[in-house]
C-alpha positions as CSV (number, residue, x, y, z in Angstrom):
1,M,11.4,1.4,12.9
2,I,11.9,4.8,11.3
3,H,14.2,3.3,8.8
4,D,11.5,0.7,7.9
5,Y,8.9,3.5,7.5
6,L,11.3,5.4,5.2
7,S,12.0,2.3,3.1
8,Q,8.2,1.8,2.7
9,L,7.7,5.3,1.5
10,V,10.7,5.1,-0.9
11,A,9.1,2.0,-2.4
12,V,5.5,3.2,-2.9
13,D,5.2,7.0,-2.4
14,T,5.6,8.2,-5.9
15,A,2.4,10.3,-6.1
16,T,2.4,13.9,-7.4
17,S,0.0,16.7,-7.4
18,P,-2.8,17.1,-8.5
19,D,-3.4,13.4,-9.2
20,G,-2.2,11.8,-6.0
21,P,-3.9,12.5,-2.6
22,A,-1.7,13.9,0.1
23,M,-1.5,12.4,3.6
24,V,-3.6,15.4,4.9
25,S,-6.5,15.8,2.6
26,N,-10.3,15.9,2.8
27,V,-10.8,14.3,-0.6
28,Y,-12.0,10.7,-0.2
29,A,-15.1,8.6,-0.8
30,S,-14.7,6.7,2.5
31,P,-12.7,7.5,5.6
32,D,-11.0,4.1,5.2
33,D,-9.5,5.4,1.9
34,R,-7.1,7.5,3.9
35,F,-5.3,4.4,5.1
36,E,-4.9,2.9,1.6
37,I,-3.0,5.6,-0.1
38,A,0.8,5.8,-0.8
39,D,1.1,8.7,1.7
40,D,0.1,6.3,4.5
41,P,-0.7,8.3,7.6
42,Y,1.1,5.7,9.8
43,A,4.4,5.5,7.9
44,K,4.6,9.1,6.7
45,G,3.0,10.5,9.9
46,A,5.6,8.8,12.0
47,L,8.4,10.1,9.7
48,I,7.0,13.7,9.9
49,L,7.0,13.5,13.7
50,H,10.5,12.1,13.7
51,M,11.6,15.0,11.4
52,L,9.9,17.5,13.7
53,R,11.6,16.1,16.8
54,L,15.0,16.4,15.1
55,R,14.2,19.9,14.0
56,L,13.0,21.2,17.3
57,G,15.1,19.1,19.7
58,D,13.8,16.6,22.3
59,E,13.0,19.2,25.1
60,T,10.8,21.4,22.9
61,F,9.3,18.4,21.0
62,F,8.1,16.6,24.1
63,R,7.0,19.8,25.9
64,A,4.9,20.6,22.8
65,T,3.5,17.0,22.7
66,R,2.5,17.2,26.3
67,A,0.8,20.6,25.7
68,Y,-1.1,19.2,22.7
69,I,-2.3,16.2,24.6
70,D,-3.4,18.2,27.6
71,R,-5.3,20.7,25.5
72,F,-7.1,18.3,23.2
73,K,-7.5,15.0,25.1
74,F,-10.9,13.4,24.6
75,G,-11.6,15.8,21.8
76,L,-11.5,16.0,18.0
77,V,-8.5,17.6,16.3
78,E,-7.1,18.6,12.9
79,T,-3.5,18.8,11.7
80,D,-3.5,22.6,12.1
81,D,-4.2,22.1,15.9
82,L,-1.0,20.1,16.2
83,R,0.9,22.7,14.1
84,R,-0.3,25.7,16.2
85,V,0.6,24.1,19.5
86,F,4.1,23.3,18.3
87,E,4.5,26.8,17.0
88,E,3.3,28.3,20.3
89,V,5.8,26.2,22.3
90,S,8.7,26.4,20.0
91,G,8.3,30.0,18.7
92,V,9.0,28.6,15.2
93,S,6.8,29.0,12.2
94,L,5.9,25.5,10.9
95,E,3.5,26.3,8.1
96,R,5.9,25.5,5.3
97,F,7.0,22.4,7.1
98,F,3.5,21.0,7.3
99,D,2.5,22.2,3.8
100,Q,5.5,20.5,2.3
101,W,5.5,17.3,4.2
102,A,1.9,16.6,5.2
103,R,-0.2,18.4,2.6
104,R,1.8,17.4,-0.4
105,P,2.0,13.9,-1.9
106,G,5.2,12.1,-2.5
107,I,8.7,12.6,-1.2
108,P,11.9,14.1,-2.7
109,R,14.1,11.8,-4.7
110,L,17.8,12.9,-4.4
111,E,21.0,12.2,-6.2
112,V,23.8,13.3,-4.0
113,T,27.4,13.6,-5.3
114,L,30.3,13.6,-2.8
115,E,33.8,14.4,-4.0
116,W,37.1,15.4,-2.3
117,N,38.7,18.3,-4.1
118,E,42.4,18.0,-3.4
119,S,43.4,21.4,-4.8
120,T,41.0,23.3,-2.6
121,R,41.1,20.8,0.3
122,A,37.3,20.7,0.4
123,L,34.5,18.3,0.3
124,D,32.2,19.2,-2.6
125,V,28.6,18.2,-2.2
126,G,26.0,18.4,-4.9
127,V,22.3,17.6,-4.4
128,D,19.9,17.1,-7.3
129,Q,16.1,16.7,-6.8
130,I,15.2,14.2,-9.6
131,Q,11.5,13.7,-8.7
132,K,8.9,15.5,-10.9
133,I,9.2,19.2,-10.5
134,D,6.7,21.6,-12.1
135,T,4.1,24.3,-11.1
136,D,2.1,21.8,-9.0
137,N,5.2,20.1,-7.6
138,P,7.8,22.7,-6.8
139,A,11.3,21.7,-5.6
140,Y,11.3,20.8,-1.9
141,V,13.1,23.2,0.5
142,F,15.2,21.6,3.3
143,D,18.6,21.5,5.0
144,L,20.5,18.3,4.2
145,P,23.1,17.3,6.9
146,V,26.2,15.5,5.9
147,Y,28.2,13.8,8.6
148,V,32.0,13.9,8.1
149,E,34.9,12.2,9.9
150,V,38.4,13.4,9.3
151,P,41.6,11.7,10.8
152,G,42.7,13.1,14.1
153,Q,39.7,15.4,14.5
154,A,36.3,15.3,16.1
155,A,33.5,14.4,13.7
156,R,31.4,17.3,12.4
157,T,28.3,17.8,10.4
158,V,28.0,20.2,7.4
159,V,24.7,21.3,6.0
160,V,23.7,21.9,2.4
161,R,20.8,24.3,2.0
162,V,18.5,22.8,-0.7
163,D,15.9,25.2,-2.1
164,S,16.0,24.5,-5.8
165,P,16.3,21.5,-8.1
166,R,20.1,21.7,-7.8
167,A,22.1,22.7,-4.7
168,E,25.8,22.7,-4.0
169,G,28.1,23.2,-1.0
170,S,31.8,23.2,-0.6
171,F,33.3,22.5,2.9
172,A,36.9,23.1,3.7
173,L,38.5,20.2,5.7
174,S,42.0,19.7,7.1
175,D,42.3,16.3,5.3
176,K,40.4,13.9,3.1
177,P,37.5,12.4,5.0
178,T,37.5,8.8,6.1
179,L,33.7,8.6,6.5
180,V,30.9,10.6,4.9
181,A,27.2,9.8,5.6
182,V,24.3,11.7,4.1
183,D,21.6,12.5,6.6
184,P,22.3,9.5,8.9
185,H,19.6,10.5,11.3
186,M,17.0,10.7,8.5
187,S,16.0,14.3,9.2
188,V,14.7,14.5,5.6
189,A,12.2,11.9,4.4
190,S,13.7,11.2,1.0
191,E,15.1,8.6,-1.3
192,Q,18.9,9.1,-1.8
193,R,21.3,7.8,-4.4
194,V,24.8,8.7,-3.4
195,V,27.4,9.0,-6.2
196,T,31.0,9.3,-5.0
197,S,34.6,8.1,-5.5
198,L,35.2,8.2,-1.7
199,A,35.8,4.8,-0.2
200,Q,33.6,5.3,2.9
201,A,30.5,7.1,2.0
202,S,26.8,6.3,2.2
203,G,23.3,7.5,2.4
204,S,21.1,7.2,5.5
205,L,22.4,4.5,7.8
206,R,20.5,2.0,9.9
207,E,23.0,2.6,12.6
208,A,23.6,6.4,12.7
209,P,26.9,7.8,13.8
210,A,26.8,8.9,17.4
211,D,27.2,12.6,16.7
212,E,24.2,14.1,18.5
213,S,25.2,17.6,17.4
214,A,24.4,16.5,13.9
215,T,20.7,16.7,14.3
216,P,18.8,19.9,13.1
217,G,17.3,21.8,16.0
218,Q,20.3,21.1,18.2
219,A,23.8,22.7,18.4
220,G,26.0,21.8,15.5
221,A,23.6,22.2,12.6
222,D,22.4,25.4,10.9
223,A,18.8,24.6,10.3
224,D,16.6,27.2,8.5
225,P,13.7,28.3,10.8
226,E,11.3,28.3,7.8
227,Q,12.1,24.8,6.5
C-alpha cells in the first residue's frame, strides 16, 4: 500500500512553491479542493505517517498516536496538534519535519549513484536533488539509508546525510557488495533514479530486505534529530 502511494506521488506531485498548494494549507475556494490537489492528503498523509513511524520507532509512534487520540477524540484538530503531541511523547523537535513534508508542495527527485571503489575498498554514494531548487524551494534535508550486503557478513545499513543539492558518502567495506538497495523501507518520500555499474542494486523495493536495524529511529541508522 505504501509503495502504491509513493508511486502515485511520483507520478503526479510535481508542484512547487509558490504556485502549487501544499498538503497542509488554508488556501482553497472549497474544502473539497483539498482532496483534488497533487499533494493528496490521503496518499501523502499516509506516507508522512509512515516516515514518522520509521523515524521514531514503533513503540514511540504508537504511544504518541494513542495520546493524540485520547486527547482530541470527538474534537477538532489542526496539524500542529498532531506535531505537538508527537514532540511531547518522543522528546524530538518535529517542526522541520512537518514544514518540509506537510507544508511544502512536491517531493524530492533524486539521482543516486552507487559505485564500488576497488582502490579504497569503499562503496561511494552520490545523491543529487534534481527537482526545482530556488529561494522558494530549497533543497530538502534528510538521511538516506542504503542497505548493503557483503559476502560472509551480516547486512548493514549506511546513511548519507543529504542537506544540499549534492551529497556524497564513502563507506569502507570488506568486499564488493552483492546487493545494494537505496532506502528499501521508503523512509524518504522521493522519486529515485539509481545509476550504477553494480550488478545487484536498486531503488526502493516492493519487498524490503529484512534488516529491521535499517530503519531510522531504531538501532543501526544514524538519523538526524532535526530532519
